[in-house]
N, C-alpha and C positions, 0 to 999 in steps of 0.2 A: 356067683351072682344069679339070682333067680330070673328066669324070663319073665318080661313084663306081663305076658299073656297069662301067667300063673298068679299075678297079684290080684287080691281082692279088689273089686271095683266100687267099693263104698266111698262116697265123697260127701263132706258135709257142705252146708250152705255157709251163710254169714259173711259174703264177701264185703269188704269195707271199701266203699266207693269214695275216694278222697284224693285230692292232688296235694303232694307235698311241695310247697314252694321253697322249702329248704328241708334239710334233714331234720328228723325228730329231735326236739330238744327237751323232751320231758324226762325228768330224773325220777319219776315215780317208782321205777323198778328198782331203785337203789335204797328206797325207804320201806320199812315195814316188809322186807322180803318175805315170801311165803316159805314155809317149811318144806323139807325134802318130800314128806308125805303129800303136802298140798301139790307140789310140783309134779309128783308122780301121777296123782290123781288127775290133774289137769292135762298132763300129756296123754295119759291113757284114754281120756274122753275125746282127745283130738287125733289120735293116731290113725284113725281112718281118714283116707284122703291126703296121705303123705307120701305118695309115690312120685318120685322125681325122674324125669328123662332129660338128658342133654342130647340134642341133636348135633352131630358132627358132620362136617362137609370139608372139602378140599379148601385150603387157606386158613384153616382153624387157628385162632390165636391161642397160644399156649398159656398166657397169663390168666385169662379168664377161665380157661379149663381147669387150671389149677386151683383157682378160687371156688369154682363150683364143687370139685372133688373134695377140697378141704372142708367146705361147709356142709354139703349134702352127702358126699360120698365116704366121708370118714365116719365110723361107727362110734359116735359119742354116747351111745346108751349106757355103757358101763361106767364111764366117768361121771356122767350127770345122773345116772340112776333112773333114767327114763327111756322109753322107746324113741327111736330116732327115724329119720327118713330112710326109705329103700330108694337106692340110687342106680341108674343104668345109663350107659352110653350108646346111642344108636346112630345108624347112618342109612342113607338110601342104598348105597352100594357097598355093604359090609364085604370083606372084613377090614379094609384099611382105608384110611384118608390121609392126605398129605397136610401137613401144618404149614404155617407161615414160615417157620424156621427151616423148612425143606426136609424135615424128617417124616416118617411114616408112623401113623398111630394106628394100633390094632383095635378095632372096634368090635364088641362082643355081640351086638344085636342089630338087626334091621329095623326098619321103620315101624314094624309091628309092636315095638316097645312103646310107641306113643299111644297105642290103643286103649291102655288103662291108666296112663300117667295123669296125675292130678296137678302136677306142676311140670311145666315144659321150659327149658332153658335154651335160649338161642344166643350162641356166643358170636363174637365178631368174625368176620372174614374179610379178606383184602378186596373182594368184590362180590357184591350180592348177585351179579349176573352169573356167577359160577355155581350158585345154589341150585341143585336139581329142582324141576318143577314139582317132582313127587314130594319133596320137602314142604314146599309151599302148601301144596294140597293137604298134607298131613297136619300142618299147623292150623289150617283153617278148620280141619275136622276136629282137632283137639279143642279149639276154641268153642265150636258149636256144642261140644260135649260139655262145656263148662269148666275146663281146665284153666288154671291160671298160666299166663304166658309171660315169660321173663325175657327181655333181651338185654344183653350185656354190651356196652359200648355200641360199636356200629352195628351190632346185631339188629339195632332198630331198622336199618335198611332192609333187613330180610323180612321183618313183620310188615314193613310198609309195602314191599313187593307182594306179600301175600293178602294185601288189602286189609289188614287188621288194624291199622292206625288211622284210617279215614275218619275224619271228624273228631279225633282224639287228640288229647295233649300228650307229648311225648318229648324226649330228649335223647341225646347221644353225645359223643365227644365233642367239645366246644368247637373244634376246628372243623367239624363235619356238619355242624347244625345248619349253616346256610345252604349246603349242598342237599341236605335232607329236605329242606323247605323248598328248594328249587325244584327237586325231582318230584316231590310229592306235596303239592300246594294245598291239598285238603288236610294235611297233618298240621296240628297246632304245636310248632316246635318252640320249646323253652330252652334257651342256651344257658341259663343261669343256675340251674339246679343240679344236684348230685343224682336225683332219681325223681321219677314221676310214678306215683301210684294211681292208676286210673281204675282200680277195682280188679277186673280179670285180665288186664294188660299192664305190665309195668315195663319201665324202660329205665336204664341207668346211663350216666355219663361216661367219661373216660375210664380207662382201665381200672384204677383203684376204686372208682365209684361202684364198681360190681360188688366189692365187699360190702359198701353200704347197703345196697339194695338187698343182697342175700341176707344179711343180718336183720334187715327190716322184716323180711319174710319170716325168718325165725322168731322175731319178736311178735309177729302176728300170731303165729301157730303155737308157740310154747310160752310166750310172755317175756316181759323185759328182763326178768332175772336170768333166765336161761340164756338169752341173747347176750347179756353183759358177761356171763361166764364164759361163752364161747368166744366172745371178742377177746377176752383176756387170754384164753389159750392160743388165740392167733396173733397176740400181741398188737392189736389194733383198737382204736377207741370204739366203744359201743355206738357213739353218735359223733358226727362231725358238724361243727357249726359252720354255717355259711353255705355257699354253693360253688359250682365250678367257675363262676365269673370272677372269683378272686384269684384264680390261677391263670387267667387269660392275659397274655402279653400283647397289649395293643398299643404300639408307639404312636406318637403324635404324628399324623399324616403330613407328608410333604406336599405343599401347594404350589403348582407350577403357574406361570403367567406374568404378564407385565402390565397389567391395567390397575385402575384404582380399586376395583373389587378384589382382586387376588392380593394386592398390597393391603387392603383392609383385613382380610383373613389372616395374612401373616402377622399383621400388627395385633390382631387378637390373640393370637398364640403367645405373643410376648407380654401382653398386659391382661392376663387372666385375673389379676388381683384387683383390677379397677371395676367400678360399677358400670357395666356396659348395657346401653339401651339400643333397640332396634333403630330408633330415630336418629342416634348419634352415629351409629355405623352406617346408616343409609346416607346421612350427610357427608360422612367421610368418603363414601364411594361415589359422591355425587349423583345419587339416585333418589327416586322417591321411596317412601317406606314400602309401598306395595311392590315396586319393581326390585328393590333390594331382596325382599323376602322370597319372591319367585325365583330370582337368580340364585339366592343362597340355597334354597331347596333343590334346584337343578344341579348344582355344583356338588352338594355334600349329601343329598338324599334325605335331609331332616330340616328341622327348624333352626333358627339361630339360638334359641334357648336351649334345645336339646343338645345342639353341638357343643355349646359353651359348657353345659353341665358335664357332658362326656369328657371334654378336654380338661376341666377343672378337676374331675375325679381322677383322671389319669395322672395329672400332676400331682395330686395329693398322694396317690399310690407310690409314685416315685420317691417323693419326700419322705414317705414312711418307710420305704425300702432302703434308702441310701443316706439318711441324715438322722441325728438325734434331736431334731427340732421338736419341741413340745406340740402337742395336737392344736393348742390354740394359735400357735404361730403358723402352723401348716394350714390351718383353716383361713387365716388372713392372707397368707401368700397364694393360695389357690383361689381366692375369690369367694369364699364361703362366709366371710365376716366373723362367724362365731363357731366354737367348737360344736355347739348343739346343732347348727345347721349342717356342718359337715357330717356329723354322725347320723343325722336323719337321712341325707341323700346317700351316704355311704352304705347305710343298712338296706336301703330300698334297691340300690343298683348292684352293690358288690356282696350283698347278703351277709355281711358281718361287720364288726365295729372297727374303727381305725386301730385301736390298740391290738385287737386280736389279729388284724392283718399284719401289723408290724411284728407281732411275736411270731406269726407263721413264717414269715421270710427271714427273720433273724435266726430263728431255729434251723431253717433250711441251710442258711450260710455257715452256721456252727457245725451242722452235719458235714457239709462239703468240705470245710477246713479239715475236720478230723480225718476225713478219707484221704485228703492230699497230703 
């Protein structure tokens, strides 16, 4: 593996500044695919600015390391007939770092490998506090040079600690999104997406979403056809519909208390199929509309409408997972009245359709049954 300091420092511009609210769903690359000659010409014109460096540190997550090595570190040039990325792993204190699994990883280069990298990968760690200050400084310098910086899963905490996410939209594993927002209130955290492309800073959600983001980068650099061929080699979909919201397990909350207000909330959970109004609920709680709304927000952190919507969506998700009820019947049972209304809210919040959601979980159950 060549030293990064021997790499050419040519880099192209043309950064695409866009936020993906869900994974890309265009199938353009599957139609009128370019010929091998066209692909080779496209790749040769883009090969400058394709030096990739992954920064390693103690607590390194092995899955994301494997993803990066498969996508960027494997030499796909002969198989695809085009030049590929030049890949290096580096660390602040080479030659070894410890992984989350407790084994030692030999690292071939120090942080000097970031000096010419055009793409910098920041993998997860069990604690961003353990990342050396030299790494944070090197990330800031790489960003100032114009390198694209990618965080995988909880690597977003490292980028936030380096000050690179301030005022930007970002994501991380759904279970850590609230903590990222708490620690770094200047970061616009989106827990419902697989990845966010904010131009020169990109962040991915939980572990498998690292694959989605890496394929997105390949798609940017080499086109949809090459990304699709690579996805086929890795036996993963080129695109995944929806976002991480559809995989979040959020059970109906238990509500404690012994007054009319808490009794009303418990009653609401049991009657989600009814047309409920704030006036009716306030009357049931023996409160004025304004007092009920204020008490409701203090108890749940949201409005009655948003709370009802969330509970109804969670009920719909469970019915899709555990029953064979038609979507029309689920819409009625969950209080959405019509399948069209359910699909509208499901698409906005869960980032997929009810049928696709059911298929995802039925497929997962089938795989689990086959294993057992």
